[in-house]
C-alpha positions as CSV (number, residue, x, y, z in Angstrom):
1,M,13.9,12.4,-7.9
2,T,12.5,15.9,-8.4
3,A,10.8,18.7,-6.2
4,L,7.6,17.6,-7.1
5,E,8.3,13.6,-6.2
6,K,9.2,14.7,-3.0
7,L,5.5,16.9,-2.2
8,R,3.3,14.2,-3.6
9,I,2.1,11.7,-1.0
10,R,3.9,8.3,-1.4
11,V,1.2,5.5,-0.8
12,L,1.5,1.8,-1.0
13,L,-1.0,0.2,-1.8
14,V,-1.8,-3.9,-1.6
15,E,-4.8,-6.1,-3.3
16,D,-4.1,-9.0,-4.8
17,E,-7.0,-8.8,-7.7
18,P,-5.1,-7.4,-10.1
19,L,-8.8,-5.6,-11.8
20,V,-9.0,-4.2,-8.7
21,R,-5.5,-2.8,-8.0
22,E,-5.3,-1.1,-11.3
23,I,-9.0,0.4,-10.5
24,T,-7.6,1.6,-7.4
25,A,-4.6,2.7,-8.2
26,E,-6.3,5.0,-11.2
27,A,-8.3,6.7,-8.7
28,L,-5.8,7.6,-6.2
29,L,-2.9,8.6,-9.1
30,G,-6.1,10.8,-10.3
31,Q,-6.3,13.0,-7.2
32,G,-2.2,13.8,-7.4
33,L,-1.0,10.6,-4.8
34,D,2.3,8.8,-6.2
35,I,1.6,5.3,-6.0
36,R,3.6,1.9,-5.7
37,A,1.3,-1.2,-5.9
38,A,1.7,-4.5,-4.3
39,A,-0.5,-8.1,-5.5
40,S,0.6,-9.4,-1.8
41,G,1.6,-8.3,1.3
42,E,4.6,-10.2,0.9
43,E,5.8,-8.0,-1.6
44,A,4.8,-4.8,0.4
45,L,7.0,-6.4,3.2
46,R,9.5,-6.4,1.2
47,E,9.5,-3.0,-0.1
48,L,9.2,-1.7,3.4
49,Q,12.0,-3.7,4.4
50,R,14.0,-2.5,1.7
51,G,13.3,1.4,2.9
52,D,11.6,2.8,-0.2
53,R,9.4,5.6,0.7
54,C,6.1,4.9,1.7
55,D,3.7,7.3,3.8
56,V,0.4,5.9,3.6
57,L,-0.3,2.0,4.0
58,F,-3.7,1.3,2.0
59,T,-4.4,-2.1,2.0
60,D,-7.1,-4.7,0.9
61,V,-8.2,-7.0,4.4
62,N,-8.0,-9.9,2.5
63,L,-4.8,-11.0,0.5
64,G,-5.5,-14.3,-0.7
65,R,-2.9,-16.7,0.5
66,G,-0.1,-15.2,2.8
67,I,-0.3,-12.7,4.8
68,D,-3.6,-10.4,5.0
69,G,-3.9,-6.5,5.3
70,V,-4.6,-6.7,9.1
71,A,-0.9,-8.8,9.7
72,L,0.7,-6.3,6.9
73,S,-0.5,-3.1,9.2
74,W,1.2,-4.6,12.0
75,E,4.6,-5.3,11.0
76,A,4.3,-2.0,8.5
77,R,4.0,-0.4,11.7
78,R,6.3,-2.7,13.5
79,L,9.1,-0.8,10.7
80,R,7.8,2.6,10.7
81,P,6.1,3.7,13.8
82,G,3.2,6.0,13.3
83,L,2.6,5.0,9.2
84,P,-0.9,6.1,8.5
85,V,-2.9,2.7,7.5
86,V,-6.2,2.9,5.3
87,Y,-8.1,-0.4,5.5
88,A,-10.5,-1.7,2.3
89,S,-12.6,-4.6,1.9
90,G,-14.7,-5.7,-1.2
91,A,-16.1,-8.7,1.5
92,V,-19.6,-8.9,2.1
């Protein structure tokens, strides 16, 4: 990992809709953030359990089948107390 990569904020983006995940990742990358994208809460939890770097969790609230964004954030904070969480939803 380069010194620049160490300085960049790493965001774990969790979104089950591929197009929304891609657009959101591009927008965050455009702001200079380092993005790791996951397609489900379960995939995100595996990454957190492996100990991969994560400075911020950015998650959709409704993730389709399986764990939702709120439950994901609870488990993420159990694993990493104090982890900042940003919630998003396209639900109307």
